[in-house]
C-alpha positions as CSV (number, residue, x, y, z in Angstrom):
1,X,-21.9,3.2,31.6
2,X,-24.2,4.6,28.9
3,X,-26.4,2.2,26.9
4,X,-25.1,0.9,23.6
5,X,-26.2,3.1,20.6
6,X,-28.8,1.8,18.3
7,X,-27.3,1.6,14.8
8,X,-27.1,-0.5,11.6
9,X,-24.0,-1.3,9.6
10,X,-23.8,-1.2,5.8
11,X,-20.8,-2.8,4.1
12,X,-20.2,-1.6,0.5
13,X,-18.3,-4.3,-1.4
14,X,-17.6,-3.9,-5.1
15,X,-16.2,-7.0,-6.9
16,X,-14.3,-5.1,-9.6
17,X,-11.8,-3.3,-7.3
18,X,-9.2,-1.4,-9.4
19,X,-6.0,-2.3,-7.5
20,X,-7.1,-5.7,-6.3
21,X,-9.8,-7.3,-8.5
22,X,-12.2,-9.6,-6.8
23,X,-11.1,-8.1,-3.4
24,X,-14.2,-9.0,-1.3
25,X,-13.6,-12.7,-2.2
26,X,-9.9,-12.8,-1.7
27,X,-9.1,-15.4,0.9
28,X,-7.8,-14.4,4.3
29,X,-7.3,-17.4,6.6
30,X,-9.2,-19.6,4.1
31,X,-12.3,-17.4,4.3
32,X,-13.4,-14.5,2.1
33,X,-12.2,-11.1,3.2
34,X,-15.8,-9.7,3.3
35,X,-16.8,-12.4,5.8
36,X,-14.2,-11.2,8.2
37,X,-15.7,-7.7,7.9
38,X,-19.2,-8.8,8.4
39,X,-18.2,-10.7,11.6
40,X,-16.7,-7.5,13.0
41,X,-19.9,-5.6,12.3
42,X,-22.0,-8.3,14.1
43,X,-19.6,-8.3,17.1
44,X,-20.1,-4.5,17.4
45,X,-23.7,-5.0,18.3
46,X,-25.4,-3.5,15.2
47,X,-29.1,-4.0,15.1
48,X,-28.8,-4.9,11.4
49,X,-25.8,-5.7,9.1
50,X,-26.3,-5.3,5.4
51,X,-23.9,-6.1,2.6
52,X,-24.3,-3.7,-0.4
53,X,-22.8,-5.4,-3.5
54,X,-23.1,-5.5,-7.3
55,X,-22.0,-9.1,-7.8
56,X,-23.9,-12.2,-7.0
57,X,-20.6,-14.0,-6.1
58,X,-20.0,-11.6,-3.3
59,X,-23.6,-12.0,-2.1
60,X,-23.2,-15.8,-2.1
61,X,-20.0,-15.6,0.1
62,X,-22.3,-14.4,2.9
63,X,-25.2,-16.7,2.2
64,X,-26.3,-18.4,5.3
65,X,-24.4,-16.0,7.7
66,X,-26.9,-15.4,10.4
67,X,-27.7,-11.7,10.9
68,X,-26.4,-10.5,7.6
69,X,-28.7,-9.3,4.8
70,X,-27.8,-8.5,1.2
71,X,-28.8,-5.6,-1.0
72,X,-28.0,-6.1,-4.7
73,X,-27.1,-2.7,-6.0
74,X,-26.2,-1.2,-9.3
75,X,-22.8,-1.8,-10.9
76,X,-22.9,1.8,-12.1
77,X,-22.4,3.6,-8.8
78,X,-19.4,6.0,-8.8
79,X,-18.8,5.7,-5.0
80,X,-19.5,3.6,-1.9
81,X,-21.8,6.4,-0.7
82,X,-24.0,6.0,-3.8
83,X,-24.1,2.3,-3.2
84,X,-25.1,2.8,0.4
85,X,-27.8,5.2,-0.5
86,X,-29.4,2.6,-2.7
87,X,-28.9,0.0,0.1
88,X,-30.7,2.3,2.5
89,X,-33.6,2.6,0.1
90,X,-33.8,-1.2,-0.3
91,X,-33.6,-1.7,3.5
92,X,-36.3,0.9,4.1
93,X,-34.5,2.6,6.9
94,X,-36.3,5.5,8.5
95,X,-34.5,8.9,8.0
96,X,-33.3,9.1,11.6
97,X,-31.7,5.6,11.5
98,X,-28.0,5.7,12.4
99,X,-26.0,4.0,9.6
100,X,-22.4,3.1,9.9
101,X,-20.5,2.8,6.7
102,X,-17.9,0.0,7.2
103,X,-15.7,-0.5,4.2
104,X,-15.6,-4.1,2.9
105,X,-11.8,-4.2,3.1
106,X,-11.4,-3.7,6.8
107,X,-11.1,-7.3,8.2
108,X,-9.6,-6.1,11.5
109,X,-11.9,-3.2,12.3
110,X,-12.3,-3.3,16.1
111,X,-15.9,-3.6,17.1
112,X,-15.3,-0.9,19.7
113,X,-14.5,1.5,16.9
114,X,-17.6,0.6,14.9
115,X,-19.7,1.4,18.0
116,X,-17.7,4.5,18.7
117,X,-18.4,6.2,15.4
118,X,-22.2,5.6,15.9
119,X,-22.0,7.0,19.4
120,X,-20.1,10.0,18.1
121,X,-22.8,10.8,15.6
122,X,-25.5,10.6,18.2
123,X,-23.7,12.6,20.9
124,X,-22.4,15.3,18.6
125,X,-25.7,16.1,16.8
126,X,-23.6,16.4,13.6
127,X,-25.1,15.0,10.4
128,X,-21.9,12.9,9.9
129,X,-19.2,11.4,12.0
130,X,-15.9,9.6,11.6
131,X,-12.8,8.5,13.5
132,X,-9.1,9.3,13.6
133,X,-6.0,8.1,15.5
134,X,-2.7,9.7,16.3
135,X,-0.1,9.9,13.4
136,X,3.3,9.2,14.9
137,X,6.0,9.4,12.2
138,X,7.0,11.8,9.4
139,X,7.0,9.1,6.7
140,X,3.3,8.6,7.3
141,X,2.7,12.3,7.3
142,X,4.2,12.6,3.9
143,X,2.5,9.6,2.4
144,X,-0.3,10.8,0.1
145,X,-2.1,7.5,0.5
146,X,-2.6,8.3,4.2
147,X,-5.3,10.9,4.7
148,X,-4.7,13.4,7.4
149,X,-7.2,15.7,9.1
150,X,-7.3,18.7,11.4
151,X,-10.1,19.3,14.0
152,X,-11.6,22.4,15.6
153,X,-11.6,22.6,19.4
154,X,-15.2,21.3,19.3
155,X,-14.0,18.1,17.7
156,X,-15.5,18.8,14.3
157,X,-13.3,18.3,11.2
158,X,-11.8,21.4,9.6
159,X,-10.2,19.7,6.7
160,X,-9.0,16.3,5.3
161,X,-6.0,16.1,3.0
162,X,-3.5,13.8,1.4
163,X,-0.9,16.5,2.0
164,X,1.0,16.9,5.3
165,X,-1.0,19.0,7.7
166,X,-0.7,20.8,10.0
167,X,2.7,21.9,8.7
168,X,5.2,22.4,11.5
169,X,7.0,25.3,9.9
170,X,9.8,25.9,12.3
171,X,10.6,22.3,13.0
172,X,10.6,21.2,9.3
173,X,12.8,24.2,8.4
174,X,15.6,22.2,9.9
175,X,14.6,18.5,9.7
176,X,11.6,16.9,8.0
177,X,12.5,13.3,8.9
178,X,11.1,13.5,12.5
179,X,7.8,14.9,13.8
180,X,8.2,17.4,16.6
181,X,6.8,16.6,20.0
182,X,3.2,17.6,20.7
183,X,1.1,15.0,19.1
184,X,-0.8,17.3,16.8
185,X,-1.2,15.0,13.8
186,X,-4.1,12.7,13.1
187,X,-4.6,9.9,10.6
188,X,-8.1,9.6,9.3
189,X,-9.8,6.2,9.6
190,X,-12.2,5.7,6.7
191,X,-15.3,4.7,8.7
192,X,-18.4,6.9,8.8
193,X,-21.7,7.3,10.5
194,X,-24.7,9.3,9.3
195,X,-28.5,9.3,9.6
196,X,-30.1,7.5,6.7
197,X,-31.8,10.8,5.6
198,X,-28.5,12.6,5.4
199,X,-26.9,9.7,3.6
200,X,-29.5,10.2,0.8
201,X,-28.8,13.9,0.8
202,X,-25.1,13.3,0.6
203,X,-25.4,11.0,-2.4
204,X,-27.4,13.8,-4.2
205,X,-24.8,16.5,-3.6
206,X,-22.7,17.4,-6.6
207,X,-19.0,16.8,-6.2
208,X,-17.2,19.8,-4.9
209,X,-14.0,21.4,-6.1
210,X,-11.9,20.2,-3.1
211,X,-13.3,16.7,-3.5
212,X,-12.1,16.6,-7.1
213,X,-8.7,18.0,-6.3
214,X,-8.0,15.6,-3.4
215,X,-10.1,12.7,-4.5
216,X,-11.7,12.6,-1.0
217,X,-15.4,12.3,-1.0
218,X,-15.9,13.5,2.6
219,X,-14.7,17.0,1.5
220,X,-18.0,17.3,-0.4
221,X,-19.8,17.5,2.9
222,X,-17.5,20.1,4.4
223,X,-17.5,22.2,1.2
224,X,-21.3,22.2,1.3
225,X,-21.2,23.6,4.9
226,X,-22.1,20.5,6.9
227,X,-20.4,19.3,10.1
228,X,-18.4,16.1,10.4
229,X,-17.7,15.2,14.0
230,X,-14.4,13.4,14.7
231,X,-13.6,11.2,17.6
232,X,-10.4,9.4,18.5
233,X,-10.6,5.7,17.9
234,X,-10.9,3.8,21.2
235,X,-8.3,1.3,20.0
236,X,-6.0,1.0,16.9
237,X,-7.5,0.3,13.5
238,X,-5.1,-1.9,11.6
239,X,-4.7,-0.9,7.9
240,X,-7.3,-2.2,5.5
241,X,-6.6,-4.3,2.4
242,X,-6.2,-2.4,-0.9
243,X,-3.4,-4.3,-2.7
244,X,-1.9,-7.8,-2.8
245,X,0.8,-6.7,-0.5
246,X,-1.8,-5.5,2.0
247,X,-3.5,-8.9,1.8
248,X,-0.2,-10.6,2.5
249,X,0.4,-8.4,5.5
250,X,-3.2,-9.1,6.7
251,X,-2.5,-12.9,6.4
252,X,0.7,-12.5,8.4
253,X,-1.3,-10.5,11.1
254,X,-3.9,-13.2,11.2
255,X,-1.1,-15.8,11.6
256,X,0.4,-13.8,14.4
257,X,3.5,-13.0,12.5
258,X,5.0,-9.5,12.6
259,X,5.5,-8.1,9.1
């Protein structure tokens, strides 16, 4: 078995979330959501775990958690990538440091997946890496809140979209309620890895046309001509928490109740 990759994890956690204000501090099993995420990062074997936040209340939620450091970042950042770029500068990471961007609303992110995205970056030689998992039903394919992706034979991403893709023309000509056999559909998992130097370059790139149309920041990288390596997640990634309903489902999951 190959040695574990050397990587750090940065968790962007903005207090003023649009759809669920105060999201990082919402309680899940009597503990703040962001604390669950930090534990997942620590369990993945990261050399360092950093919280990048703009609110002292979020920072205080992780005060005293062994192994977690805090970067107080600007409240003016337009994206998590910008926040992580500032975190990287505060942390003083060397340009070749492997940084995993673990969203602060992923309390059930499997540690194996966090490690896998770091390994994918290292093994592929791409400047950026991410994960995907099979998409199994037509309703999810048509859901614009589920990001789909297609890959080249090499494993690199060709495109990410909120639209259904690839489009099974012949099968959907008759029935769009069921996916045809073949397993050609992938759901994007919003976890990323990059070298710290590329993270800084990414944050300096102007938003691209495709990014603005789809509201998907990763399209900026593809449109600029850079590779994004994609690996299949080694185990399922349960949905993150973006709304109050998501939080209720997460609590039910924690309680062991199917919902």
